[in-house]
DSSP file (Angstrom, degrees, kcal/mol; ACC not computed):
  #  RESIDUE AA STRUCTURE BP1 BP2  ACC     N-H-->O    O-->H-N    N-H-->O    O-->H-N    TCO  KAPPA ALPHA  PHI   PSI    X-CA   Y-CA   Z-CA
    1    1 A M              0   0    0      0, 0.0     2,-0.6     0, 0.0     0, 0.0   0.000 360.0 360.0 360.0 133.6   17.8  -19.0   43.6
    2    2 A L        -     0   0    0      2,-0.0     2,-0.5     0, 0.0     0, 0.0  -0.846 360.0-174.5 -97.3 123.3   21.0  -17.6   42.1
    3    3 A V        -     0   0    0     -2,-0.6     2,-0.4     2,-0.0     0, 0.0  -0.977  12.6-147.2-123.1 128.9   20.5  -14.5   39.9
    4    4 A Y        +     0   0    0     -2,-0.5     2,-0.4     3,-0.0     5,-0.1  -0.762  17.4 177.2 -94.5 137.3   23.3  -12.9   38.0
    5    5 A H    >   -     0   0    0     -2,-0.4     3,-1.7     1,-0.1    -2,-0.0  -0.980  28.8-141.6-139.7 127.9   23.4   -9.2   37.4
    6    6 A Q  G >  S+     0   0    0     -2,-0.4     3,-1.5     1,-0.3     7,-0.1   0.772  97.5  70.2 -59.3 -27.0   26.2   -7.4   35.6
    7    7 A A  G 3  S+     0   0    0      1,-0.3    -1,-0.3    35,-0.1    79,-0.1   0.823 103.3  42.6 -60.4 -30.6   26.0   -4.5   38.0
    8    8 A F  G <  S+     0   0    0     -3,-1.7     2,-0.6    78,-0.0    -1,-0.3  -0.085  88.0 104.8-111.8  33.3   27.4   -6.7   40.8
    9    9 A D    <>  -     0   0    0     -3,-1.5     4,-2.2     1,-0.1     5,-0.2  -0.965  58.2-154.6-113.4 114.2   30.1   -8.4   38.8
   10   10 A L  H  > S+     0   0    0     -2,-0.6     4,-2.4     1,-0.2     5,-0.2   0.884  94.0  50.5 -57.8 -42.3   33.6   -7.0   39.7
   11   11 A Y  H  > S+     0   0    0      1,-0.2     4,-2.2     2,-0.2    -1,-0.2   0.875 109.8  50.0 -67.4 -36.5   35.1   -8.0   36.3
   12   12 A H  H  > S+     0   0    0      2,-0.2     4,-2.5     1,-0.2    -1,-0.2   0.884 110.2  51.7 -66.1 -37.6   32.2   -6.4   34.4
   13   13 A C  H  X S+     0   0    0     -4,-2.2     4,-2.6     2,-0.2    -2,-0.2   0.908 108.4  50.4 -65.7 -42.2   32.8   -3.3   36.5
   14   14 A I  H  X S+     0   0    0     -4,-2.4     4,-2.4     1,-0.2    -2,-0.2   0.924 110.9  49.9 -59.9 -44.1   36.5   -3.3   35.7
   15   15 A F  H  X S+     0   0    0     -4,-2.2     4,-2.7     1,-0.2    -2,-0.2   0.920 110.8  49.0 -61.0 -44.9   35.6   -3.6   32.0
   16   16 A R  H  X S+     0   0    0     -4,-2.5     4,-2.5     2,-0.2    -1,-0.2   0.896 109.4  52.0 -63.4 -40.3   33.1   -0.7   32.2
   17   17 A M  H  X S+     0   0    0     -4,-2.6     4,-2.8     2,-0.2    -1,-0.2   0.930 111.8  46.6 -61.8 -44.5   35.7    1.5   34.0
   18   18 A F  H  X S+     0   0    0     -4,-2.4     4,-2.5     1,-0.2     5,-0.3   0.930 109.6  55.3 -58.7 -45.7   38.2    0.8   31.2
   19   19 A Q  H  X S+     0   0    0     -4,-2.7     4,-0.8     1,-0.2    -2,-0.2   0.903 112.4  42.4 -56.0 -44.5   35.5    1.4   28.6
   20   20 A L  H >X S+     0   0    0     -4,-2.5     4,-2.0     1,-0.2     3,-0.7   0.950 113.0  51.1 -66.9 -49.8   34.9    4.9   30.1
   21   21 A L  H 3< S+     0   0    0     -4,-2.8    -2,-0.2     1,-0.3    -1,-0.2   0.820 110.4  47.4 -65.5 -32.3   38.5    5.8   30.6
   22   22 A I  H 3< S+     0   0    0     -4,-2.5    -1,-0.3    -5,-0.2    -2,-0.2   0.731 114.0  49.9 -79.0 -18.7   39.6    5.0   27.1
   23   23 A S  H << S+     0   0    0     -4,-0.8    -2,-0.2    -3,-0.7    -1,-0.2   0.785  98.2  77.0 -87.0 -29.7   36.6    6.9   25.7
   24   24 A L  S  < S-     0   0    0     -4,-2.0   116,-0.1     1,-0.1   117,-0.0  -0.404  99.2 -84.6 -81.7 156.5   37.0   10.1   27.6
   25   25 A P        -     0   0    0      0, 0.0     2,-1.3     0, 0.0    -1,-0.1  -0.328  56.2 -98.4 -55.7 142.1   39.6   12.8   26.9
   26   26 A P  S    S+     0   0    0      0, 0.0     2,-0.3     0, 0.0    -4,-0.1  -0.495  83.1 100.5 -72.8  95.1   42.9   11.9   28.5
   27   27 A K  S    S-     0   0    0     -2,-1.3    85,-0.3    83,-0.1     2,-0.2  -0.902  77.7 -66.5-155.7-178.6   43.0   13.9   31.7
   28   28 A Q        -     0   0    0     -2,-0.3     2,-0.3    83,-0.1    83,-0.2  -0.574  47.5-169.6 -79.1 142.0   42.3   13.6   35.4
   29   29 A Y  E     -A  110   0A   0     81,-2.4    81,-2.8    -2,-0.2     2,-0.2  -0.955  26.8-107.6-129.6 151.3   38.8   12.8   36.6
   30   30 A E  E  >  -A  109   0A   0     -2,-0.3     4,-1.9    79,-0.2    79,-0.2  -0.529  26.8-127.1 -72.6 143.7   37.2   12.8   40.0
   31   31 A V  H  > S+     0   0    0     77,-1.9     4,-2.3     1,-0.2     5,-0.2   0.916 110.5  53.5 -58.2 -44.3   36.4    9.4   41.3
   32   32 A D  H  > S+     0   0    0     76,-0.3     4,-2.2     1,-0.2    -1,-0.2   0.874 105.9  53.3 -61.3 -37.2   32.8   10.4   42.0
   33   33 A R  H  > S+     0   0    0      1,-0.2     4,-2.6     2,-0.2    -1,-0.2   0.936 110.0  47.1 -62.1 -46.5   32.4   11.6   38.4
   34   34 A I  H  X S+     0   0    0     -4,-1.9     4,-2.6     1,-0.2    -2,-0.2   0.865 110.1  53.5 -66.2 -35.6   33.6    8.2   37.0
   35   35 A K  H  X S+     0   0    0     -4,-2.3     4,-2.1     2,-0.2    -1,-0.2   0.902 110.1  47.2 -65.3 -39.9   31.3    6.4   39.4
   36   36 A I  H  X S+     0   0    0     -4,-2.2     4,-2.3     2,-0.2    -2,-0.2   0.931 112.4  49.8 -65.2 -45.0   28.3    8.4   38.1
   37   37 A Y  H  X S+     0   0    0     -4,-2.6     4,-2.4     1,-0.2    -2,-0.2   0.913 109.3  52.2 -58.6 -43.1   29.4    7.8   34.5
   38   38 A D  H  X S+     0   0    0     -4,-2.6     4,-2.3     1,-0.2    -1,-0.2   0.912 107.9  51.6 -60.7 -43.1   29.7    4.1   35.2
   39   39 A F  H  X S+     0   0    0     -4,-2.1     4,-2.8     1,-0.2    -1,-0.2   0.922 112.2  45.9 -59.1 -45.1   26.1    4.0   36.7
   40   40 A F  H  < S+     0   0    0     -4,-2.3    -1,-0.2     2,-0.2    -2,-0.2   0.833 110.5  53.1 -70.0 -31.8   24.8    5.7   33.5
   41   41 A L  H  < S+     0   0    0     -4,-2.4    -1,-0.2    -5,-0.2    -2,-0.2   0.895 115.7  40.9 -66.8 -39.0   26.8    3.4   31.3
   42   42 A L  H  < S+     0   0    0     -4,-2.3    -2,-0.2     1,-0.2    -1,-0.2   0.869 132.0  24.1 -75.5 -39.1   25.2    0.4   33.1
   43   43 A F    ><  +     0   0    0     -4,-2.8     3,-1.9    -5,-0.2     4,-0.3  -0.625  67.4 166.6-127.6  71.4   21.7    1.9   33.3
   44   44 A P  G >  S+     0   0    0      0, 0.0     3,-1.6     0, 0.0     4,-0.4   0.744  70.5  71.6 -62.8 -22.2   21.4    4.5   30.5
   45   45 A H  G >  S+     0   0    0      1,-0.3     3,-0.7    22,-0.2     4,-0.1   0.725  89.1  62.8 -67.3 -18.2   17.6    4.7   31.0
   46   46 A Y  G X  S+     0   0    0     -3,-1.9     3,-1.6     1,-0.2    -1,-0.3   0.582  80.2  82.6 -80.6  -8.9   18.2    6.6   34.3
   47   47 A I  G X  S+     0   0    0     -3,-1.6     3,-2.1     1,-0.3    -1,-0.2   0.833  77.8  69.9 -61.1 -29.9   19.9    9.4   32.3
   48   48 A K  G <  S+     0   0    0     -3,-0.7    -1,-0.3    -4,-0.4    -2,-0.1   0.739  90.4  60.8 -61.4 -20.8   16.4   10.7   31.7
   49   49 A N  G <  S+     0   0    0     -3,-1.6    -1,-0.3    -4,-0.1     2,-0.2   0.560  86.0  99.9 -81.1  -8.0   16.2   11.6   35.4
   50   50 A T  S <  S-     0   0    0     -3,-2.1     2,-0.9    -4,-0.2   108,-0.2  -0.554  80.0-121.9 -81.1 140.4   19.1   14.0   35.0
   51   51 A R        -     0   0    0    106,-1.7    -2,-0.1    -2,-0.2    -1,-0.1  -0.745  35.9-149.9 -80.4 110.1   18.6   17.7   34.7
   52   52 A F        -     0   0    0     -2,-0.9     5,-0.1    -4,-0.1     2,-0.0  -0.463  19.4-102.1 -79.7 149.9   20.3   18.5   31.4
   53   53 A P    >   -     0   0    0      0, 0.0     3,-1.8     0, 0.0     4,-0.4  -0.398  41.0-107.4 -61.2 152.4   22.0   21.8   30.6
   54   54 A V  G >  S+     0   0    0      1,-0.3     3,-1.2     2,-0.2     4,-0.2   0.884 119.3  54.0 -51.8 -44.7   19.7   23.9   28.3
   55   55 A A  G 3  S+     0   0    0      1,-0.2    -1,-0.3     2,-0.1     3,-0.2   0.666 112.0  45.3 -67.3 -15.8   22.0   23.3   25.3
   56   56 A A  G X  S+     0   0    0     -3,-1.8     3,-1.8     1,-0.1     4,-0.5   0.309  75.4 106.2-111.9   8.3   21.8   19.5   25.8
   57   57 A R  G X>  +     0   0    0     -3,-1.2     3,-1.0    -4,-0.4     4,-0.6   0.751  67.0  73.0 -62.9 -22.5   18.1   19.0   26.4
   58   58 A K  G 34 S+     0   0    0      1,-0.2     4,-0.5    -4,-0.2     3,-0.3   0.772  91.9  58.0 -63.0 -23.7   17.6   17.5   22.9
   59   59 A Y  G X> S+     0   0    0     -3,-1.8     4,-1.5     1,-0.2     3,-0.5   0.736  88.6  74.5 -77.2 -22.9   19.5   14.4   24.1
   60   60 A R  H <> S+     0   0    0     -3,-1.0     4,-2.0    -4,-0.5    -1,-0.2   0.878  88.1  59.4 -58.8 -39.7   17.0   13.7   26.9
   61   61 A S  H 3X S+     0   0    0     -4,-0.6     4,-1.0    -3,-0.3    -1,-0.2   0.874 102.5  53.2 -61.1 -37.2   14.3   12.5   24.5
   62   62 A Y  H X4 S+     0   0    0     -3,-0.5     3,-0.7    -4,-0.5     4,-0.5   0.945 112.8  42.8 -61.6 -47.3   16.6    9.7   23.3
   63   63 A F  H 3< S+     0   0    0     -4,-1.5     3,-0.5     1,-0.2   -15,-0.3   0.739 105.6  63.6 -74.9 -21.9   17.3    8.4   26.8
   64   64 A S  H 3< S+     0   0    0     -4,-2.0    -1,-0.2     1,-0.2    -2,-0.2   0.786 100.6  54.0 -68.3 -26.7   13.6    8.8   27.7
   65   65 A K  S << S+     0   0    0     -4,-1.0    -1,-0.2    -3,-0.7    -2,-0.2   0.663  87.5 101.7 -81.7 -16.8   12.7    6.1   25.1
   66   66 A L        -     0   0    0     -4,-0.5     2,-0.2    -3,-0.5   -18,-0.1  -0.428  59.8-150.8 -72.2 140.3   15.2    3.6   26.5
   67   67 A G        -     0   0    0     -2,-0.1     2,-0.6     1,-0.0   -22,-0.2  -0.581  29.4 -93.9 -98.7 170.0   13.8    0.7   28.6
   68   68 A N        -     0   0    0     -2,-0.2     4,-0.1     1,-0.1   -25,-0.1  -0.772  27.6-164.4 -86.3 117.5   15.6   -1.1   31.4
   69   69 A K  S    S+     0   0    0     -2,-0.6     2,-0.2     2,-0.1    -1,-0.1   0.565  76.7  50.7 -79.7  -6.3   17.3   -4.2   29.9
   70   70 A Y  S    S-     0   0    0      1,-0.3    -2,-0.1     3,-0.0     3,-0.1  -0.389 113.3 -50.6-110.1-167.8   17.7   -5.5   33.5
   71   71 A D        -     0   0    0     -2,-0.2     2,-0.4     1,-0.1    -1,-0.3  -0.315  67.9 -97.0 -63.1 151.0   15.3   -5.9   36.3
   72   72 A T        -     0   0    0     -3,-0.1     2,-0.5    -4,-0.1    -1,-0.1  -0.575  41.4-175.2 -72.4 127.7   13.2   -2.8   37.2
   73   73 A V        -     0   0    0     -2,-0.4    -3,-0.0     1,-0.1     6,-0.0  -0.983   9.3-170.0-126.1 116.9   14.7   -0.8   40.0
   74   74 A D  S    S+     0   0    0     -2,-0.5    -1,-0.1     1,-0.2    -2,-0.0   0.617  74.4  59.6 -86.1 -11.7   12.7    2.1   41.1
   75   75 A I     >  +     0   0    0      1,-0.2     4,-1.8     2,-0.0     3,-0.5  -0.781  56.6 177.3-121.7  87.7   15.2    3.7   43.4
   76   76 A P  H  > S+     0   0    0      0, 0.0     4,-2.9     0, 0.0     5,-0.2   0.822  78.6  61.3 -61.5 -31.5   18.3    4.6   41.5
   77   77 A N  H  > S+     0   0    0      1,-0.2     4,-2.1     2,-0.2     5,-0.1   0.917 106.5  45.0 -61.7 -42.9   20.0    6.3   44.5
   78   78 A Q  H  > S+     0   0    0     -3,-0.5     4,-2.1     2,-0.2    -1,-0.2   0.895 113.4  50.0 -68.7 -38.9   20.0    3.0   46.5
   79   79 A L  H  X S+     0   0    0     -4,-1.8     4,-1.6     2,-0.2    -2,-0.2   0.920 109.3  52.1 -62.8 -43.5   21.2    1.1   43.5
   80   80 A F  H  X S+     0   0    0     -4,-2.9     4,-0.8     1,-0.2    -2,-0.2   0.903 109.2  50.0 -59.7 -42.4   24.0    3.6   43.0
   81   81 A L  H >< S+     0   0    0     -4,-2.1     3,-0.7     1,-0.2     4,-0.5   0.879 107.8  53.5 -64.7 -38.1   25.0    3.2   46.7
   82   82 A R  H 3< S+     0   0    0     -4,-2.1     4,-0.4     1,-0.2     3,-0.4   0.827 105.8  54.5 -65.7 -30.9   25.1   -0.6   46.3
   83   83 A L  H >X S+     0   0    0     -4,-1.6     4,-2.5     1,-0.2     3,-0.5   0.717  85.7  87.1 -73.2 -20.8   27.4   -0.3   43.3
   84   84 A N  H <X S+     0   0    0     -4,-0.8     4,-2.8    -3,-0.7     5,-0.2   0.862  86.3  48.3 -52.5 -47.8   29.9    1.8   45.3
   85   85 A S  H 3> S+     0   0    0     -4,-0.5     4,-2.1    -3,-0.4    -1,-0.3   0.870 113.5  48.1 -65.8 -35.0   31.9   -1.1   46.8
   86   86 A Y  H <> S+     0   0    0     -3,-0.5     4,-2.3    -4,-0.4    -1,-0.2   0.906 112.7  48.5 -68.8 -41.5   32.2   -2.8   43.3
   87   87 A Q  H  X S+     0   0    0     -4,-2.5     4,-2.3     2,-0.2    -2,-0.2   0.912 111.9  48.9 -64.8 -42.8   33.3    0.4   41.7
   88   88 A T  H  X S+     0   0    0     -4,-2.8     4,-2.3    -5,-0.2    -2,-0.2   0.923 112.5  48.0 -62.8 -44.7   35.9    1.1   44.4
   89   89 A A  H  X S+     0   0    0     -4,-2.1     4,-2.2    -5,-0.2    -1,-0.2   0.886 110.8  52.1 -63.6 -38.7   37.3   -2.5   44.1
   90   90 A A  H  X S+     0   0    0     -4,-2.3     4,-2.4     2,-0.2    -2,-0.2   0.919 110.4  47.3 -64.2 -43.7   37.4   -2.1   40.3
   91   91 A L  H  X S+     0   0    0     -4,-2.3     4,-2.0     2,-0.2    -2,-0.2   0.897 111.7  50.2 -66.0 -39.9   39.4    1.1   40.5
   92   92 A R  H  X S+     0   0    0     -4,-2.3     4,-2.4     2,-0.2    -1,-0.2   0.882 109.8  51.9 -64.4 -37.3   41.8   -0.4   43.0
   93   93 A S  H  X S+     0   0    0     -4,-2.2     4,-1.7     2,-0.2    -2,-0.2   0.931 108.7  49.4 -64.2 -45.6   42.3   -3.3   40.7
   94   94 A L  H  <>S+     0   0    0     -4,-2.4     5,-2.9     1,-0.2     6,-1.1   0.866 112.5  49.1 -61.4 -35.6   43.1   -1.1   37.8
   95   95 A A  H ><5S+     0   0    0     -4,-2.0     3,-1.5     3,-0.2     7,-0.3   0.890 106.7  55.0 -70.1 -39.0   45.5    0.8   40.0
   96   96 A S  H 3<5S+     0   0    0     -4,-2.4    -2,-0.2     1,-0.3    -1,-0.2   0.821 110.3  46.2 -65.6 -29.3   47.2   -2.5   41.2
   97   97 A Y  T 3<5S-     0   0    0     -4,-1.7    -1,-0.3    -5,-0.1    -2,-0.2   0.308 117.1-118.5 -92.4   7.8   47.8   -3.4   37.5
   98   98 A E  T < 5S+     0   0    0     -3,-1.5    17,-0.4     2,-0.2    -3,-0.2   0.772  79.8 123.5  61.9  31.8   49.1    0.1   36.9
   99   99 A F  S   <S+     0   0    0     -5,-2.9    14,-2.5    -6,-0.2     2,-0.3   0.731  79.6  31.9 -87.6 -26.2   46.4    1.0   34.3
  100  100 A I  B    S-B  112   0B   0     -6,-1.1     2,-0.4    12,-0.3    12,-0.2  -0.934 103.5 -92.4-124.8 156.1   45.5    4.0   36.4
  101  101 A N     >  -     0   0    0     10,-2.1     4,-1.8    -2,-0.3    10,-0.2  -0.516  29.9-159.7 -71.5 117.4   47.7    6.1   38.6
  102  102 A A  H  > S+     0   0    0     -2,-0.4     4,-1.5    -7,-0.3    -1,-0.2   0.849  89.4  53.7 -68.2 -36.4   47.6    4.7   42.2
  103  103 A E  H  > S+     0   0    0      1,-0.2     4,-0.6     2,-0.2    -1,-0.2   0.901 110.0  47.2 -66.9 -40.2   48.9    7.9   43.9
  104  104 A L  H >4>S+     0   0    0      1,-0.2     5,-2.2     2,-0.2     3,-1.1   0.879 106.0  59.1 -66.8 -37.1   46.1    9.9   42.2
  105  105 A L  H ><5S+     0   0    0     -4,-1.8     3,-1.9     1,-0.3    -1,-0.2   0.869  98.8  58.4 -60.5 -36.3   43.5    7.4   43.2
  106  106 A K  H 3<5S+     0   0    0     -4,-1.5    -1,-0.3     1,-0.3    -2,-0.2   0.767 106.4  49.6 -62.3 -24.2   44.5    8.0   46.9
  107  107 A K  T <<5S-     0   0    0     -3,-1.1    -1,-0.3    -4,-0.6    -2,-0.2   0.158 125.4-104.6 -99.6  16.8   43.6   11.6   46.3
  108  108 A N  T < 5S+     0   0    0     -3,-1.9   -77,-1.9     1,-0.3     2,-0.3   0.832  84.6 120.1  62.6  35.7   40.2   10.6   44.7
  109  109 A K  E   < -A   30   0A   0     -5,-2.2     2,-0.4   -79,-0.2    -1,-0.3  -0.922  48.2-152.7-125.1 153.6   41.4   11.3   41.2
  110  110 A I  E     +A   29   0A   0    -81,-2.8   -81,-2.4    -2,-0.3     2,-0.3  -0.991  20.4 159.4-130.4 134.3   41.6    9.0   38.2
  111  111 A K        -     0   0    0     -2,-0.4   -10,-2.1   -83,-0.2   -83,-0.1  -0.948  37.9-117.8-151.7 133.1   44.0    9.1   35.2
  112  112 A L  B     -B  100   0B   0    -85,-0.3   -12,-0.3    -2,-0.3     2,-0.1  -0.388  29.4-139.0 -64.1 145.2   45.0    6.4   32.8
  113  113 A T        -     0   0    0    -14,-2.5    -1,-0.1     2,-0.1   -14,-0.0  -0.309  28.1-100.2 -91.0-176.2   48.7    5.6   32.8
  114  114 A D  S    S+     0   0    0     -2,-0.1   -15,-0.1     2,-0.1     3,-0.1   0.396  76.1 132.2 -87.0   2.9   50.8    4.9   29.7
  115  115 A R        -     0   0    0    -17,-0.4     2,-0.2     1,-0.1    -2,-0.1  -0.331  65.2-110.5 -60.2 134.4   50.6    1.2   30.3
  116  116 A E        -     0   0    0      1,-0.1    -1,-0.1    -2,-0.0    -2,-0.1  -0.459  23.8-135.9 -70.1 131.2   49.7   -0.6   27.0
  117  117 A I        -     0   0    0     -2,-0.2     5,-0.1     1,-0.1    -1,-0.1  -0.758  34.0-101.6 -86.4 130.5   46.2   -2.1   27.0
  118  118 A P     >  -     0   0    0      0, 0.0     4,-2.3     0, 0.0     3,-0.3  -0.180  27.8-121.6 -54.6 144.5   46.3   -5.7   25.5
  119  119 A E  H  > S+     0   0    0      1,-0.2     4,-2.2     2,-0.2     5,-0.2   0.867 110.2  53.1 -59.1 -42.2   45.0   -5.7   21.9
  120  120 A K  H  > S+     0   0    0      1,-0.2     4,-2.0     2,-0.2    -1,-0.2   0.892 110.7  48.2 -61.9 -38.7   42.2   -8.2   22.5
  121  121 A L  H  > S+     0   0    0     -3,-0.3     4,-2.7     2,-0.2    -2,-0.2   0.900 108.6  53.9 -68.5 -40.7   40.9   -6.0   25.3
  122  122 A K  H  X S+     0   0    0     -4,-2.3     4,-2.4     1,-0.2    -2,-0.2   0.906 109.4  48.8 -58.0 -42.2   41.1   -2.9   23.1
  123  123 A M  H  X S+     0   0    0     -4,-2.2     4,-2.1     2,-0.2    -1,-0.2   0.908 111.8  48.1 -66.4 -41.7   39.0   -4.7   20.5
  124  124 A A  H  X S+     0   0    0     -4,-2.0     4,-2.2     2,-0.2    -2,-0.2   0.891 112.5  49.5 -65.9 -39.1   36.4   -5.8   23.1
  125  125 A L  H  X S+     0   0    0     -4,-2.7     4,-2.5     2,-0.2    -2,-0.2   0.904 110.1  50.5 -66.1 -41.6   36.3   -2.2   24.5
  126  126 A A  H  X S+     0   0    0     -4,-2.4     4,-1.9     2,-0.2    -2,-0.2   0.902 110.9  49.2 -63.1 -41.1   35.8   -0.7   21.1
  127  127 A S  H  X S+     0   0    0     -4,-2.1     4,-1.5     2,-0.2    -2,-0.2   0.917 111.5  48.5 -64.5 -43.3   33.0   -3.1   20.3
  128  128 A A  H  X S+     0   0    0     -4,-2.2     4,-0.9     1,-0.2    -2,-0.2   0.891 109.9  52.4 -63.9 -39.2   31.3   -2.3   23.7
  129  129 A N  H  < S+     0   0    0     -4,-2.5     3,-0.3     1,-0.2    -1,-0.2   0.861 104.7  56.0 -65.6 -34.9   31.7    1.4   23.0
  130  130 A D  H >< S+     0   0    0     -4,-1.9     3,-0.9     1,-0.2    -1,-0.2   0.872 107.3  49.5 -62.9 -36.1   30.0    0.9   19.6
  131  131 A H  H 3< S+     0   0    0     -4,-1.5    -1,-0.2     1,-0.2    -2,-0.2   0.692 118.6  38.9 -75.5 -18.7   27.0   -0.6   21.3
  132  132 A N  T 3X S+     0   0    0     -4,-0.9     4,-2.7    -3,-0.3     5,-0.3  -0.096  76.3 134.8-119.3  33.0   26.8    2.3   23.8
  133  133 A E  H <> S+     0   0    0     -3,-0.9     4,-2.4     1,-0.2     5,-0.2   0.858  70.7  46.9 -55.8 -44.9   27.7    5.0   21.3
  134  134 A E  H  > S+     0   0    0      2,-0.2     4,-2.4     1,-0.2    -1,-0.2   0.911 114.5  46.7 -67.5 -42.0   25.0    7.5   22.4
  135  135 A T  H  > S+     0   0    0      2,-0.2     4,-2.6     1,-0.2     5,-0.2   0.938 113.3  48.4 -65.5 -46.4   25.7    7.1   26.1
  136  136 A I  H  X S+     0   0    0     -4,-2.7     4,-2.8    -7,-0.2     5,-0.3   0.917 111.3  51.3 -59.9 -43.7   29.5    7.5   25.6
  137  137 A Y  H  X>S+     0   0    0     -4,-2.4     4,-3.2    -5,-0.3     5,-0.5   0.937 110.6  48.2 -59.4 -47.4   28.9   10.6   23.5
  138  138 A L  I  X>S+     0   0    0     -4,-2.4     5,-2.4     1,-0.2     4,-1.9   0.925 114.6  45.1 -60.5 -46.1   26.7   12.2   26.1
  139  139 A L  I  <>S+     0   0    0     -4,-2.6     5,-1.1     3,-0.2    -1,-0.2   0.917 120.0  40.8 -63.5 -43.5   29.2   11.5   28.9
  140  140 A K  I  <5S+     0   0    0     -4,-2.8    -2,-0.2    -5,-0.2    -3,-0.2   0.904 126.7  28.6 -73.9 -43.8   32.2   12.6   26.8
  141  141 A E  I  <5S+     0   0    0     -4,-3.2    -3,-0.2    -5,-0.3    -2,-0.2   0.789 133.8  19.7 -94.2 -29.6   30.8   15.7   25.1
  142  142 A I  I ><<S+     0   0    0     -4,-1.9     3,-1.0    -5,-0.5     4,-0.3   0.851 122.8  43.5-107.5 -56.9   28.1   17.0   27.5
  143  143 A F  G > <S+     0   0    0     -5,-2.4     3,-1.4     1,-0.3    -4,-0.2   0.794 104.6  64.7 -68.8 -27.9   28.6   15.7   31.1
  144  144 A T  G 3 <S+     0   0    0     -5,-1.1    -1,-0.3    -6,-0.3    -4,-0.1   0.797 100.4  54.0 -63.7 -26.7   32.3   16.3   31.1
  145  145 A N  G <  S+     0   0    0     -3,-1.0    -1,-0.3     2,-0.1    -2,-0.2   0.504  90.6  89.4 -86.2  -4.3   31.7   20.0   30.8
  146  146 A I  S <  S-     0   0    0     -3,-1.4     8,-0.1    -4,-0.3     7,-0.1  -0.810  84.9-118.5 -92.1 129.3   29.4   20.0   33.8
  147  147 A P        -     0   0    0      0, 0.0     7,-2.8     0, 0.0     8,-0.2  -0.295  15.3-138.4 -60.8 153.6   31.2   20.7   37.1
  148  148 A L  S    S+     0   0    0      5,-0.3     7,-1.9     6,-0.2     8,-0.4   0.883  75.9  59.6 -79.6 -39.7   30.9   17.8   39.6
  149  149 A Y  S    S+     0   0    0      4,-0.1     5,-0.1     5,-0.1    14,-0.1  -0.451  85.5  15.5 -98.4 161.0   30.3   19.9   42.7
  150  150 A G  S >  S-     0   0    0     13,-0.5     3,-2.3    -2,-0.1     6,-0.5   0.087 100.8 -26.1  79.0 174.8   27.8   22.4   44.0
  151  151 A P  T 3  S+     0   0    0      0, 0.0     3,-0.1     0, 0.0    -2,-0.1  -0.408 135.7  20.0 -61.1 133.1   24.3   23.4   42.9
  152  152 A G  T 3  S+     0   0    0      1,-0.3    -2,-0.1    -2,-0.1    -3,-0.1   0.385  99.7 125.3  85.0  -4.2   24.0   22.7   39.2
  153  153 A G  S <> S-     0   0    0     -3,-2.3     4,-3.2    -7,-0.1    -1,-0.3  -0.265  79.9 -97.0 -79.9 173.8   26.9   20.2   39.3
  154  154 A L  H  > S+     0   0    0     -7,-2.8     4,-2.5     1,-0.2     6,-0.3   0.855 123.9  54.6 -62.9 -37.1   26.7   16.7   38.1
  155  155 A K  H  > S+     0   0    0     -7,-1.9     4,-1.3     2,-0.2     6,-0.9   0.928 115.1  40.7 -62.4 -43.0   26.1   15.3   41.6
  156  156 A D  H  4 S+     0   0    0     -6,-0.5    -2,-0.2    -8,-0.4    -1,-0.2   0.941 116.2  48.6 -68.0 -49.8   23.1   17.7   41.9
  157  157 A R  H  < S+     0   0    0     -4,-3.2  -106,-1.7     1,-0.2    -2,-0.2   0.852 115.2  44.0 -63.6 -36.6   21.8   17.2   38.4
  158  158 A S  H  < S-     0   0    0     -4,-2.5    -1,-0.2    -5,-0.2    -2,-0.2   0.795  93.1-144.5 -79.1 -28.0   21.9   13.4   38.5
  159  159 A G     <  +     0   0    0     -4,-1.3    -3,-0.1    -5,-0.3    -4,-0.1   0.603  69.7 111.6  73.5  10.7   20.4   13.2   42.0
  160  160 A L  S    S+     0   0    0     -5,-0.4     2,-0.3    -6,-0.3    -4,-0.1   0.722  74.5  32.4 -89.2 -22.4   22.7   10.2   42.7
  161  161 A M  S    S-     0   0    0     -6,-0.9     2,-0.2    -7,-0.1    -2,-0.2  -0.952  84.2-104.6-136.6 153.0   25.0   11.9   45.3
  162  162 A E        +     0   0    0     -2,-0.3    -6,-0.1     1,-0.1    -7,-0.1  -0.557  36.5 169.4 -73.6 138.2   24.7   14.5   48.0
  163  163 A Y    >   +     0   0    0     -2,-0.2     3,-1.7    -8,-0.1   -13,-0.5   0.521  51.0  90.7-125.2 -13.6   26.3   17.8   47.0
  164  164 A K  T 3  S+     0   0    0      1,-0.3    -2,-0.0   -14,-0.1   -15,-0.0   0.745  93.9  42.2 -64.8 -24.6   25.3   20.3   49.6
  165  165 A F  T 3  S+     0   0    0      2,-0.1    -1,-0.3   -15,-0.1     2,-0.1   0.219  83.5 132.0-108.5  15.3   28.3   19.7   51.8
  166  166 A D    <   -     0   0    0     -3,-1.7     2,-0.7     1,-0.1    -3,-0.1  -0.400  51.8-140.6 -66.3 140.4   30.9   19.5   49.1
  167  167 A V              0   0    0      1,-0.1    -1,-0.1    -2,-0.1    -2,-0.1  -0.926 360.0 360.0-100.2 115.4   34.1   21.6   49.6
  168  168 A T              0   0    0     -2,-0.7    -1,-0.1   -19,-0.0   -19,-0.1   0.441 360.0 360.0-104.0 360.0   34.9   23.0   46.2
């Protein structure tokens, strides 16, 4: 039986990466941060498992009410690991088309270039962002202010990645 899941569709992953990068403030981001954001954009109901900063706990209740629109997956860490190769391929694709800086990507950083995004794609991205408004807001306004590394960092708070051996 053939089953389609957007999580494992390279083109959908490229679209989600674009969706994130045009929504976030224009600066450099760590690859791991964008991968975590992508996971939460794809599975917003797992945001409830994140330890929120005290000032942002009011947002947790919204994400606690969300159900999984895809199949139930009880182990988000394993799902996150399975997504890694798709996310890496999507980022390399964006770099090959010069939408993100290829030299920075080699250093595990991501930044949009000045290359113009086609108008039809901009419209599709804006529409997708409208459908994910709460998630995008949380990622942009709250999670961007959380450091990625170390205890209390996004890797630690999300529980999706190991943080104990990070060199900060």
